Every structure is written in structure tokens, then in C-alpha cells.
N, C-alpha and C positions, 0 to 999 in steps of 0.2 A: 163879337170882338174880346180880344184876351184884354186881361185885366192888366197893371203897373204889376213888375218884376218883385219878385219876392225879395225884400232885403233883409229880413230879420225875422227870427226863429224863438216863440215863445213855447218853453215849457212851463208843463202844471210838474210838483216834482213828488207826492208823495202819491204811490201805487203805478207812477207815468216814471220816473226814473229811481225809485227803490219804493222800499218801505222803512219808517220811523220806527226805532222801537218803542221801549215804554219809557226809558231814560232821557227820550226825545234825539236820537243820534239817529241821522240819515243817514243807512246803508246802503248805496249803489246798487243796482244789478250786475251780476259780474258773467261774460264779459260785456253785456248788451249796452249798458248805459254811455261807458267811455267810446265803444264802437260807433255807440248814435251820435254823440258830440261830436268827435272826431268827423264822421263824414260831415256833421254842419259843417264847421267851422274850415275843414283843408280840404273837403272834394266838392263840396258846395259852397262856398266863399260866404258863407250868411252869417250875420249878427247873434249871436246868442242870448238870450235873455229868459229870467223864469217869472212866473209870475203861481202866486199863493195865498192861503188863506193861514191867518196864523190863529188860535184862540186868544180872549183879552190878556187871559194873564201871560201869554208869553209875545213880549216884545219883538219888536223889529231889530233890534239889535241883535237876540238872541239868534232869531234866524237867518240873519247872516251867519253871526257865528257857527250855525250847525251847517249851511251849506261850504262856508269855508272849510270842516273840518271833515267834512265828507270827500276833499279835496276837487271841488266842481270849481275853485275858481279859475284851475288850466283855463276851463274855457268861454269862464262869463265874468264880465266884471263888477264889482260889488257893486255900481248903480245901476245896473241892469238887472238888480235883481227886487222885482215890485211885490211889494207886500200890502194887503190890504187895509192895515193900521195905518199906513201912506197914502194911498189911495182913497182913502175914505167910502171906499164899497168893497163889498166880498163878492168874489165867483159863486155865482153868474152872472152877477149884475153885470150891463152890458158896460156901465161906468168906468170900470177896473182898466177892462181891456184898451179903452181910448185911454185912460190913465198910462199906462203902460206904452200904446204907442208914442203917445205925445211927449213921456220921459227919455225915448230915445231919438227923436228929431221926427217921426214918422208918418207918413196918414196910416189909420188903421188898416188901410187897404195893400200898404206896401208889407203887410207883417200875417205869419202864419201863427195859429197857435194849435199845439198839441195838448193832448190830455188824456185820461182816462173815463172820464166822467161825462158824459154823453148831453148832459145838463149845460156844463161849463162849455163845451162844444158850441153848444148854440148860442149862449150866450154872447161868445168871442163874434161870431156870425152877426148876433143882431146888432153888434156893435160895428160894423163894417170889414172886419178881421176874418183872411181865411181861414178854416180849422180844419184840424182832421181828426181823429178820435185812435186813438192807441192802445192794444187791449191787457188788462191787468188779471195774471199774471202774465209781464213782458212773452213778447212774439220772442220765436227765434230765429229772425232771417240773420242775425248776426253771429249765431255760438257755432258756422260751423266755420267762420271764418278762424284760419289758424292763427294763434296770440304767440308771439317771439317770446321767449323765456327771459325771463328777470336775470340780472345775473345770477352763476351760480357759486354755491361755495357747500363745504364738508356736511351742512346740516339743510342744505336747500338747493334743491335741481333748477327752481326758480319756474317750474310749469306749474300752469292754471289750476290743473286740478289736485295739487297738491296743494296752494293754497286755500282750493276749495277744501278738503277737507280738515286743516289745520285748522281755519275756519268751524270748518261741523266741531272739532273738538275743545274749541273754548265756547261753541255751548254748550256741548260736551260738561266742560269745567265747571260752567254754574250748576250743574245740577249732584258736581261730586261734590260743591259746596252745601249745597243745599242736605243730601243725602248725611253730612260730617255732622250739618247743626241739628237734621235730627236727631241722628245718632247720640249727641252729646245731650240733648236736653232728657231724651228718653234714660240714657246715664245717671242724668241727674235728679231722676225721680219727680222730673215734672209728669206735668199731662200731657200723655201723644197728641201733637196737633194735628188732629184724624183731615181736616181738611187739608193740608200741606202733606201728607202722607198718601191720601188718595191722588190727585195732584202727579206726586213722584211717580206712581206708582203706575199710572195711564202715561204718564211721559218716557219712562223708562223701556216701556210694550213698544207702543205706538209710535216711537219718534227715535231713539237708539235703535231700536232693535228690527223695528217696520221700514225704518229709511235708514236708517246709518250702516246697523250692519249689514243692509241690502247691500247698498250701494258698492262696501268693500267685496262681497263674498261673490255677488253677482254681478259686478261691471269692473271696477278697480286690477284686481287681482286675478282673474278668470283672463283677460284679455293683457297684463303684462304679462302671465305669463306665457301667450301662445308668443310674444314679442320677443323672449326669453330670459323673461325673469328667473332665477330661480326658484321652483316652488318651496325649498328649503328652510328658503331664507323668513317665506311668512308665513309656516306651516303652525306657529303661535297664536297669530291672527285667529285663528280658525277657534285652535281650544280655546285659547281665551273668550272668544263670545259666545262657543257652551257653557262657561263658566258664567257667564254674568247671564244667561236666558234661565243659568241655577238659580240664581242669586234672583233675578226677577222673580220665578214661579213660587219661593220660597217668603219673596215681599208680599205677592198677591194671599197667597195662602193664607202667610200670620194676620193679613190686613180682615182680611174676611172673619178670623178666629178674632181677633181684637174687637171686631162691631158686632160681635156675636157674644161681648160679654166677658169672652175670655182672657181674660188679666194678665194672665204669664206671658200670651203671645206679644205684648210687647217686646220683653228680653228677643224671642225668636224674630222681631221684625229689626231688633238693630244689629242680631248678631250679622243677619243678612248685609245690611247697609255696611256696615264694618269691612263684610270682604268684599260688596262693590266698590267702597272705595280706594280700598289699597289696588284692589285687582284694576281698578279702571286709569289709576295715575300713574303707575308703571306702565299700563298699555297704550297708554295715551302717547307717554312722553318716550317712548321704544320708537312707535309710530312714527313721529313728527320726526326724533336723530336720526332717524338706520333709515327704516324700511322703506317713507314714501320719499327719500331725496335719492336712495338706490331705485328705487320703481323709476320717479320722476326721469333718473339718468339714462332710459331706456325707451324714452319716447322720442318721439320728433315732436315739428309743431302740428302736424296736421293729425295724430297717432290723438297728440291733448287732447283738440279740439273735438270729436270722435268721441273720445271719454269723458268730455263734460256735457257733449251733448247727451248723452246716454245716462251721467250721473242726472242731470236736468230728468230724464223720464221718469226715473226712479224715486224724486224727488217730492216731497209733502209739499211744494206749488207752493203760494206765499209763508215765508218764514215770518211774515207778522202776527198770525193768530201762536203759531207753536210760543212765540220769544213773549206774546202775551201771557203766555198761560204758565212761564217759568218763571216773569214779574210776579206773578200773583203769589209763586210760592214763594217764593222771594221777602214778600210786601207779609205775608202769615204769620213767618221768622224771624221779622225783622231785618232781613239782611240787606245791607249794599250791596250792588251791581260793582264788581271786582273789589269786593272787601273780602270781609273773612266773617264768622260769627264770635268773635268774643267781644266782651264788655270793652264801651265807648272805649275809648282813651282821652282823661281829660288833663291828665299832667303828663308834663314830659322833661327828663334830664339829661341833658350832652355833659360827660366827665371831661374836665377839662386837666391834663396830667404833664407835670412837665417835658417839655420837646414835643409836645402831641405834635401833628400835623395842621399847617395853615390849611390847607385847602380839606385836608381828615375832618376838621374839624368845624371852623368856622362856613364851611358852605352851606353844610348842614343843616348849623345852625340857624343860617339867615334862612334859607327853604321853607325851614319849622317854621319861623315865626312869620315866616310871608305865609302859614298854614293857619297859622292861630289869628289871624289878620280876616284871614278867608272863612274861616267859620265863624267869626265874631259876626260878620256880615249876615252870617244864617243861624245868627240866635244860639251859639253853642261856644262853649268857653273851652281855650285850650292855654296853659298855661304852661309853659316853655322856658329851662332855663339852665343856664351852663356855669358847672360847679366845678371849685376846683377841689383835687386833690393834693395835698402840700402841704407844706408849713408854712406859715404866717398868712397874713393879709393883704398881701400885695399881688399886683398882676403876675398871670402864669404867666412864661417865656417861652416860645415856641421855637420849635425847630429849626425855624430861620433865622430867630428871634426877633420876632416880632412879640409882644408885650401887649396883654387883653387884660383887662380887668374882669373876672368873672362877675356874677350875681348873688353868687355865695359859697359856700364851701358844700362838703358832698358828706353829711353829717350821717354817723352810724344808724340814727332811726330812720332818716329818708327811706320814701318810698314811692316808686312812681309811675303811672301805668308803663312808662313804654322810660329804658334806662340807654340811652346810644353812647358806646364806647369806640370813641376815632382812633385812627390808626398813628402813624407816624414813627420818627429814630426815636421816641422815649420806649416807645410801646412794651420793649425789651424787659426796661428797668421796673413801667410799671406791672408788668407779670409778675415781678416780686414784692411786691407792696400789698399788704396785708389786706389793708384798709378798699383798696380799690377790689380785692378778689371777693372780701365777704362783700362789698354792695353787688356785685354781678353776683355770688351767689345765693343771697338773702330775696333779691327781687328774682332771680329763675324759680327757687323753692316757693316764691308766695305766685306762681303763673304767670306775673306780670312779662312785658313782651322786652328779649334782651336784644340789642342790635348794634351791629358795628360793621368798620371799613377797613380794607386795607389790615396793616398787620395788627391792629386792634383786634384780630382774634388771636391772638399769640394770649393777653389775657383772659380770652374766654374760657382758649383750652383748657390754662390753669388752670383756672376754677372749677375745671371741671365736669362744664355743664353740658358740654357738645353731644355725648353719648354719640349714640351710630347717627346723628341728624348728618343730610347728606348737606356740607356747606361748600363756600368758594369762600378765592382769599386771593392777595396780591400774591405775585409769582415768588418773591423776595422768601416767604416763609413757605412753600406751595410744599417745597421738598418735605421740609423737615415735620411739620404735617403729617404728610402723608408714612415720612418713618415711624414716627409714635403713633400709627395707628387713628388719625382724625378722618371722615369718611368724607372725603375731599371729591366734590365734581371734575368730571375730565370729561373732555374740554373742560378748561375753565370757563365760566360763563360770570357776567357782570354782575348780576347778585342773585340771592338763593333763598327763598322762604323757607318755612319747615313746615310739614303735615299740622303739627298741634298750635301751629301762628306763634309758638313764644319763641321764638333764633329767627334774623333776619342777618345774613351774612353777605358783606360787597366787597368784590375784589380791587373795589379804591380804584385811585390813577384816572384814567380819563371815565372811570364811570362810577365817579362821585355823584356829578348828576342826575344822570337816570337811574342808579339806585338811588336814593334819596327821595327823586320823587314817585319811583313805581316802589315804594316805600309806604309814601303818602298815601298810593291809590290804595294799596295791600289793606291798609288799617282804620284810615277815611275813605272810604269808597268812589268811585268811580269820576262819582262828578265833581269834588273835590281835586283828584288826581289830574282829571283832563284839564283842571282852569289853571293848577300847577303847573302841569306838563306844558302849555300853551304858553304861562307866564314867564317860564324858562327854556323856552324854545327844545325842550324834551321831546314833546309828544310830535312835534314835527320831523325830529333826529330820528326817534326809537318807534312813534307810532305806536299799535296799540300792543306791542310786548309789554308797556311800561303798564300792561293790566295782567300779566301773565306772572309766577311765583317764581318760574329763572327766567333769569335776561337773556340777552346775545351771550353767545359764544368767542373766546378769546382764540385768537391763531394762537400757536403754539409753537415757538423758538427754542429748544433743546439748552442749544450753545452758548447765548444770549442768557439766559433764563440762568443757566449754570453756575455762569460768569457772576451776574449781581446779586449771588443766592450766595455762594464764596466769598463775599463781600460783608454780603449785609445779615444774614441772617444769624449769627451768631448774636449782634447784638438786637436784631427785632425779635427772635424768639433762642434767646439761651438755652444750651441741653440742660435736663433735666440732673445728668452728672454733675456740670455744673453747679446749677442750683444747690446741691447735696454737698459739694465740697466746701460752698459757702457758706452754709449753713454750719457744719462741721466747724471752720473757722471760726 
């Protein structure tokens, strides 16, 4: 006699729906997890719940937040997430499964539990549930299902294969950040961090070359060529990979010599690291922004699905252990995931000058003050001050007439770990003010971070600190900056960090929230950036882009941009000729 029909399915989380990386973020399997949940809800018509064990130091609220950040609340109600802390029992004890069924108002026999752990499957059965073992790593039952492309842009084909490769580049970026930090430490004369160096060499050989390079060379590109993608467009990929392998061999040889007691080998290790970092940063940018979108445009939905399946067959299996090794390097080097290798920022000054923009100044100031509160809860101190540049001791009048009383004046002797220079209609006049110019130069020469948004880049430009750093800017001043030799990223991006980590620029306007949160993630680490990003609704809007050194690209409207440039650029960035005439007068 058949039992009662199934009304709800409970899934285990870790190693069933995805892996949990070392910072504690759930990364779902792509695309099988979403397809599995959609099938359960939309085709089978079943209610979905989760049952999970959390460590004692991870609260139930933190667990629910992890599920939310993974995007699973599209399928699962917050109240249908069953956590051992609430249940008073841990899997595989039958009590937690009985508690889960009761929470949904069901009998255990009306529920099915699915997980990768056989002991937990037996625990569910002991509680009266039906249960099914799901293999880990996940099976391929959904992989050949054609996945519809996301909306495409000039920089994104929307194909799943492109998304997966770009995620691979984010993993590679963590290794690049680690490599740059090791090179910095060796260059500063610090003792070589041999354990981190050994792990880095291993991961470059076994993960980047054996898997990532192989997927591109043996699956992605050959199949794209077969489908009509011009081989000449991707010739640089093979050339860059060979150069990378040369650097990897040099790193391994230098490390062997260093371990054998040859002190001079550290300099050779650093030289190979420097070459790899420069090459890989540009390589990843070119692939992400140019080659992968063009390649994805050649694929149909079924082509994309087949390529993703073949990529998985070449893959490293469960990414968890690889990410654990990367996190091990980051701990050795005292790096924050999603941040830089810079000295901890403890003091931050936001400049307020006559007719600075309300949005450009006060929004970053408020978000940064919020960051200070979050850090204080973690036992870290951050001082954030709004500083007047100008005469008198009254309020600063902003571009729309708002009058704000600052925390104090920007004094000639002041030095902050990060100096933030906002934009606004008064930025052109401020770019002539020697007090603010001197402060920008003083901070830059001391190796401090100088950040800006919108037309505030006019002040940094006139201070002469940009050099050949790729930067972004508001369209109002973009034309003149380019005319005067500034290395402007085109198409413009919402924000842009720099290789050395000491210059941060933002296009302003619609990007003020995003660029400020991305700056926080960059300098204070992923955990803080994610918390602030959720609090300001930036992470739901931009996702993991807030952890990248360059933000999303803006569309270009040349005729409209020319109009606002004609109207405003003389105000926001006076020509050098005008400054010279003014000085002579």
C-alpha cells in the first residue's frame, strides 16, 4: 500500500546545493542547483525547506543570511529554513527531522529529505521521512539542459560558459592579490613567507594551469573556433598562457633554490611574480571585456550547455578544497578576502570645499560613518571626519545651497590613511586651491590612499598624482581629461581601483553608492563590504561586482555627453591655459 503523497522536500545545504567557502559564503552549484529547485517547485509543485547544522559560533540568523545571499530565498521561505540551534538537535538525530516536518505543519511521512550524507539520510528515515542520497560533487542530471542566456550587453553575452569563466577569473584574482603581496614583502626586505610561496606555486601549477588554462585551450576556444569564432581574435590567449607557464617554472625553480639556502633566489622569485601579476591582470581584463562576450555571441543555448558540460569534465571537482588553500595563503599573508594587501586604514578624511556636491560628499560620508560603526562592533577603530577647506569657521555651502557644519578644518599637518575628495560644481575652483592640492600631493607621496568621485578627479589631476594610472571619471570632464593625457578607461566604468592600491576613482552620479561600497570592500575586506552592501541595497543591485577593482561599464551617448561637456567642463576642469593666464594676471 502506498504511503501518503509527498508535500514538501527538505534539502541539506553544504555539499548538496553548493559548497561553503572559507569566509562562510554559500556558492551554489551552477546550473544544477537552480534547475533542481525550479523542478521541485514548478514542475513537481512541492514546498521546499532546508535542514542544516551550524557550528556553535554561527548563529541561526547568520545561517539564514547565508542562504539569502546565495539567492535561495527565491525558492525557500525564510521560515522554512530549519537550523539545529532552533531545533535543539543536530543531524542525523531524528529529532531535527521531526521538528522540521512539524514546523511546516506536516507529518514526517509527508516529507522527503535529500542530502549527500548517508548517516543523515538514515536519520531522516528513522524520523519517518522518506529520504534520498544525492551524490557530492553533484550529478550531471541537469547539466545538458540548455540554459537561457541572460540579457546581453557589449561586455556580456549572457551565456553560462562566460559566467563560469569570469568566476574562474575572480578566483584567479585572489591568487594575483596574494602574489602581489608576496612580491611587496620581498621587496620591502621582509623574510620570505615560504609557506605562502609554496602554496601559491602549487595552485598556479595545479589549478590555474592544469585546469583553468586547459579548459580554455582544449574546450572553450577549439569549440568556439569550430563554431565560427575567428582564431586570430584569441591568439593572444595561447601566447599569454605560455608566458604564464614560463613564470610558473621560474617561480618553482627560484623557490627550490631559496629552500636550499640561496638567499639571492628571493629576488628572482619576486621578478617572476611581478611579471605574472602584470600579465594576468591584463589577460583577465581582456578576456572578460572582449573575448568572452564575442565568443558567447557565437553560441546557441545547446552549444553553451555542451561546452559547460565539457568544462566540468576537465574541472577540479569540488572547488571547496582549492578555495580553502587560497584562504590558507590569505591567512598566512594577513590578507582580507576581497580587499588589498595595504596597511589597515584607521583614519579617513572627507574633504568639503565650497560648492562640493551634496550627493558626492554626504552619501560617501554617511556610508563611511556606517562602516566605522560596523568596524567598532568588530573591535576595530575607524575615525571618519568631514573637513573644511576654505576660510572662516562656519558651515560649508554645497552646490545646491545646503549648509553643512564640518568636523573641523583640513590642516597643513593633517595626514589620514585615506583622503576622500568629492566632486561638485566647485571642483574646478577647488582644483586651483593650493591648500587642497598640497594635501592631495602630501597624502599621495606618503603612500596613503587618495580617493575621489565624479569631477573631484579634476583636483587629483591638477595635483599631478594620476600618472599612467587607469582611472574613471564623470562624463562632464572625461573629454578634457583625455585631451590632457589622462589614462581614462573606455568605456567608462562606475569605479576603478589602481594596481598599487593608492588611487580610487569613481564616475559619480548614479554610481555614488556602488563605488563607495566597492571602495569599502576593497580596503576593509569582503565581510565588511558585504554587510555594508546589503545595508545600502548595493549588493542586491550589483552582486559580486562590488568585490572587483573595476565597476560595471557605462553606456556611451557621444552627442549627449558632448552637450554637457560644452556646458560644464570649463567650470569643472578649467583648461591649463586659463590657469596660466589667471596666474599671470
